[in-house]
mmCIF file as gemmi writes it, N, C-alpha and C atoms, coordinates in Angstrom:
data_model
loop_
_atom_site.group_PDB
_atom_site.id
_atom_site.type_symbol
_atom_site.label_atom_id
_atom_site.label_alt_id
_atom_site.label_comp_id
_atom_site.label_asym_id
_atom_site.label_entity_id
_atom_site.label_seq_id
_atom_site.pdbx_PDB_ins_code
_atom_site.Cartn_x
_atom_site.Cartn_y
_atom_site.Cartn_z
_atom_site.occupancy
_atom_site.B_iso_or_equiv
_atom_site.pdbx_formal_charge
_atom_site.auth_seq_id
_atom_site.auth_asym_id
_atom_site.pdbx_PDB_model_num
ATOM 1 N N . MET Axp A 1 ? 0.852 -1.228 -0.011 1 0 ? 1 A 1
ATOM 2 C CA . MET Axp A 1 ? -0.001 -0.001 0.011 1 0 ? 1 A 1
ATOM 3 C C . MET Axp A 1 ? 0.868 1.273 0.043 1 0 ? 1 A 1
ATOM 4 N N . GLY Axp A 2 ? 0.419 2.246 -0.759 1 0 ? 2 A 1
ATOM 5 C CA . GLY Axp A 2 ? 1.181 3.481 -0.776 1 0 ? 2 A 1
ATOM 6 C C . GLY Axp A 2 ? 0.564 4.464 0.216 1 0 ? 2 A 1
ATOM 7 N N . CYS Axp A 3 ? 1.264 5.553 0.417 1 0 ? 3 A 1
ATOM 8 C CA . CYS Axp A 3 ? 0.771 6.581 1.372 1 0 ? 3 A 1
ATOM 9 C C . CYS Axp A 3 ? -0.598 7.101 0.954 1 0 ? 3 A 1
ATOM 10 N N . LYS Axp A 4 ? -0.705 7.24 -0.353 1 0 ? 4 A 1
ATOM 11 C CA . LYS Axp A 4 ? -1.999 7.807 -0.94 1 0 ? 4 A 1
ATOM 12 C C . LYS Axp A 4 ? -3.157 6.949 -0.567 1 0 ? 4 A 1
ATOM 13 N N . ALA Axp A 5 ? -2.993 5.56 -0.669 1 0 ? 5 A 1
ATOM 14 C CA . ALA Axp A 5 ? -4.096 4.649 -0.363 1 0 ? 5 A 1
ATOM 15 C C . ALA Axp A 5 ? -4.443 4.755 1.155 1 0 ? 5 A 1
ATOM 16 N N . LEU Axp A 6 ? -3.389 4.837 1.954 1 0 ? 6 A 1
ATOM 17 C CA . LEU Axp A 6 ? -3.634 4.882 3.373 1 0 ? 6 A 1
ATOM 18 C C . LEU Axp A 6 ? -4.354 6.199 3.761 1 0 ? 6 A 1
ATOM 19 N N . SER Axp A 7 ? -3.896 7.3 3.177 1 0 ? 7 A 1
ATOM 20 C CA . SER Axp A 7 ? -4.493 8.594 3.498 1 0 ? 7 A 1
ATOM 21 C C . SER Axp A 7 ? -5.962 8.627 2.997 1 0 ? 7 A 1
ATOM 22 N N . SER Axp A 8 ? -6.248 8.148 1.826 1 0 ? 8 A 1
ATOM 23 C CA . SER Axp A 8 ? -7.584 8.134 1.321 1 0 ? 8 A 1
ATOM 24 C C . SER Axp A 8 ? -8.525 7.238 2.14 1 0 ? 8 A 1
ATOM 25 N N . GLY Axp A 9 ? -7.968 6.069 2.547 1 0 ? 9 A 1
ATOM 26 C CA . GLY Axp A 9 ? -8.715 5.073 3.264 1 0 ? 9 A 1
ATOM 27 C C . GLY Axp A 9 ? -9.168 5.692 4.582 1 0 ? 9 A 1
ATOM 28 N N . LYS Axp A 10 ? -8.252 6.407 5.274 1 0 ? 10 A 1
ATOM 29 C CA . LYS Axp A 10 ? -8.561 6.996 6.544 1 0 ? 10 A 1
ATOM 30 C C . LYS Axp A 10 ? -9.599 8.143 6.397 1 0 ? 10 A 1
ATOM 31 N N . LYS Axp A 11 ? -9.501 8.811 5.28 1 0 ? 11 A 1
ATOM 32 C CA . LYS Axp A 11 ? -10.332 10.001 5.061 1 0 ? 11 A 1
ATOM 33 C C . LYS Axp A 11 ? -11.746 9.645 4.609 1 0 ? 11 A 1
ATOM 34 N N . MET Axp A 12 ? -11.842 8.664 3.755 1 0 ? 12 A 1
ATOM 35 C CA . MET Axp A 12 ? -13.144 8.327 3.113 1 0 ? 12 A 1
ATOM 36 C C . MET Axp A 12 ? -13.948 7.236 3.828 1 0 ? 12 A 1
ATOM 37 N N . THR Axp A 13 ? -13.314 6.479 4.752 1 0 ? 13 A 1
ATOM 38 C CA . THR Axp A 13 ? -14.006 5.324 5.349 1 0 ? 13 A 1
ATOM 39 C C . THR Axp A 13 ? -14.279 5.638 6.796 1 0 ? 13 A 1
ATOM 40 N N . VAL Axp A 14 ? -14.327 4.57 7.642 1 0 ? 14 A 1
ATOM 41 C CA . VAL Axp A 14 ? -14.645 4.661 9.044 1 0 ? 14 A 1
ATOM 42 C C . VAL Axp A 14 ? -13.532 5.352 9.804 1 0 ? 14 A 1
ATOM 43 N N . PRO Axp A 15 ? -13.89 5.888 10.973 1 0 ? 15 A 1
ATOM 44 C CA . PRO Axp A 15 ? -12.878 6.592 11.871 1 0 ? 15 A 1
ATOM 45 C C . PRO Axp A 15 ? -11.779 5.547 12.305 1 0 ? 15 A 1
ATOM 46 N N . GLU Axp A 16 ? -10.721 6.124 12.841 1 0 ? 16 A 1
ATOM 47 C CA . GLU Axp A 16 ? -9.586 5.27 13.301 1 0 ? 16 A 1
ATOM 48 C C . GLU Axp A 16 ? -9.995 4.291 14.374 1 0 ? 16 A 1
ATOM 49 N N . LYS Axp A 17 ? -11.051 4.636 15.124 1 0 ? 17 A 1
ATOM 50 C CA . LYS Axp A 17 ? -11.516 3.757 16.182 1 0 ? 17 A 1
ATOM 51 C C . LYS Axp A 17 ? -11.886 2.412 15.679 1 0 ? 17 A 1
ATOM 52 N N . GLU Axp A 18 ? -12.372 2.333 14.43 1 0 ? 18 A 1
ATOM 53 C CA . GLU Axp A 18 ? -12.801 1.019 13.847 1 0 ? 18 A 1
ATOM 54 C C . GLU Axp A 18 ? -11.577 0.119 13.731 1 0 ? 18 A 1
ATOM 55 N N . GLY Axp A 19 ? -10.368 0.675 13.487 1 0 ? 19 A 1
ATOM 56 C CA . GLY Axp A 19 ? -9.181 -0.127 13.412 1 0 ? 19 A 1
ATOM 57 C C . GLY Axp A 19 ? -8.883 -0.652 12.011 1 0 ? 19 A 1
ATOM 58 N N . PRO Axp A 20 ? -7.747 -1.377 11.906 1 0 ? 20 A 1
ATOM 59 C CA . PRO Axp A 20 ? -7.233 -1.867 10.591 1 0 ? 20 A 1
ATOM 60 C C . PRO Axp A 20 ? -8.223 -2.894 9.957 1 0 ? 20 A 1
ATOM 61 N N . ALA Axp A 21 ? -8.992 -3.536 10.785 1 0 ? 21 A 1
ATOM 62 C CA . ALA Axp A 21 ? -9.93 -4.612 10.244 1 0 ? 21 A 1
ATOM 63 C C . ALA Axp A 21 ? -10.78 -4.002 9.151 1 0 ? 21 A 1
ATOM 64 N N . ASN Axp A 22 ? -11.322 -2.838 9.33 1 0 ? 22 A 1
ATOM 65 C CA . ASN Axp A 22 ? -12.13 -2.188 8.279 1 0 ? 22 A 1
ATOM 66 C C . ASN Axp A 22 ? -11.292 -1.317 7.396 1 0 ? 22 A 1
ATOM 67 N N . PHE Axp A 23 ? -10.164 -0.901 7.874 1 0 ? 23 A 1
ATOM 68 C CA . PHE Axp A 23 ? -9.28 0.047 7.148 1 0 ? 23 A 1
ATOM 69 C C . PHE Axp A 23 ? -8.626 -0.612 5.924 1 0 ? 23 A 1
ATOM 70 N N . VAL Axp A 24 ? -8.149 -1.875 6.114 1 0 ? 24 A 1
ATOM 71 C CA . VAL Axp A 24 ? -7.419 -2.529 5.048 1 0 ? 24 A 1
ATOM 72 C C . VAL Axp A 24 ? -8.297 -2.804 3.822 1 0 ? 24 A 1
ATOM 73 N N . PRO Axp A 25 ? -9.502 -3.408 3.983 1 0 ? 25 A 1
ATOM 74 C CA . PRO Axp A 25 ? -10.382 -3.636 2.869 1 0 ? 25 A 1
ATOM 75 C C . PRO Axp A 25 ? -10.725 -2.324 2.147 1 0 ? 25 A 1
ATOM 76 N N . ALA Axp A 26 ? -10.941 -1.289 2.963 1 0 ? 26 A 1
ATOM 77 C CA . ALA Axp A 26 ? -11.293 0.018 2.372 1 0 ? 26 A 1
ATOM 78 C C . ALA Axp A 26 ? -10.161 0.5 1.482 1 0 ? 26 A 1
ATOM 79 N N . ALA Axp A 27 ? -8.914 0.359 1.873 1 0 ? 27 A 1
ATOM 80 C CA . ALA Axp A 27 ? -7.809 0.79 1.059 1 0 ? 27 A 1
ATOM 81 C C . ALA Axp A 27 ? -7.705 -0.046 -0.194 1 0 ? 27 A 1
ATOM 82 N N . ALA Axp A 28 ? -8.059 -1.318 -0.08 1 0 ? 28 A 1
ATOM 83 C CA . ALA Axp A 28 ? -8.023 -2.136 -1.308 1 0 ? 28 A 1
ATOM 84 C C . ALA Axp A 28 ? -9.073 -1.681 -2.28 1 0 ? 28 A 1
ATOM 85 N N . VAL Axp A 29 ? -10.223 -1.32 -1.774 1 0 ? 29 A 1
ATOM 86 C CA . VAL Axp A 29 ? -11.32 -0.865 -2.658 1 0 ? 29 A 1
ATOM 87 C C . VAL Axp A 29 ? -10.863 0.44 -3.392 1 0 ? 29 A 1
ATOM 88 N N . ILE Axp A 30 ? -10.247 1.322 -2.653 1 0 ? 30 A 1
ATOM 89 C CA . ILE Axp A 30 ? -9.785 2.596 -3.199 1 0 ? 30 A 1
ATOM 90 C C . ILE Axp A 30 ? -8.723 2.335 -4.236 1 0 ? 30 A 1
ATOM 91 N N . ARG Axp A 31 ? -7.838 1.385 -3.989 1 0 ? 31 A 1
ATOM 92 C CA . ARG Axp A 31 ? -6.78 1.047 -4.987 1 0 ? 31 A 1
ATOM 93 C C . ARG Axp A 31 ? -7.417 0.556 -6.255 1 0 ? 31 A 1
ATOM 94 N N . ARG Axp A 32 ? -8.452 -0.287 -6.126 1 0 ? 32 A 1
ATOM 95 C CA . ARG Axp A 32 ? -9.114 -0.837 -7.275 1 0 ? 32 A 1
ATOM 96 C C . ARG Axp A 32 ? -9.789 0.28 -8.064 1 0 ? 32 A 1
ATOM 97 N N . ASP Axp A 33 ? -10.362 1.234 -7.32 1 0 ? 33 A 1
ATOM 98 C CA . ASP Axp A 33 ? -11.066 2.358 -7.991 1 0 ? 33 A 1
ATOM 99 C C . ASP Axp A 33 ? -10.068 3.245 -8.753 1 0 ? 33 A 1
ATOM 100 N N . LEU Axp A 34 ? -8.887 3.444 -8.168 1 0 ? 34 A 1
ATOM 101 C CA . LEU Axp A 34 ? -7.873 4.282 -8.844 1 0 ? 34 A 1
ATOM 102 C C . LEU Axp A 34 ? -7.217 3.551 -10.002 1 0 ? 34 A 1
ATOM 103 N N . ALA Axp A 35 ? -7.109 2.246 -9.889 1 0 ? 35 A 1
ATOM 104 C CA . ALA Axp A 35 ? -6.41 1.423 -10.902 1 0 ? 35 A 1
ATOM 105 C C . ALA Axp A 35 ? -7.022 1.562 -12.287 1 0 ? 35 A 1
């Protein structure tokens, strides 16, 4: 994952309280959307 994916994931998805469990798939979706 690049910094852009991490940044977008944190910004567009659930809050940090949700944790990496929801954060990781969100980043994957964003990567697919950008690809």
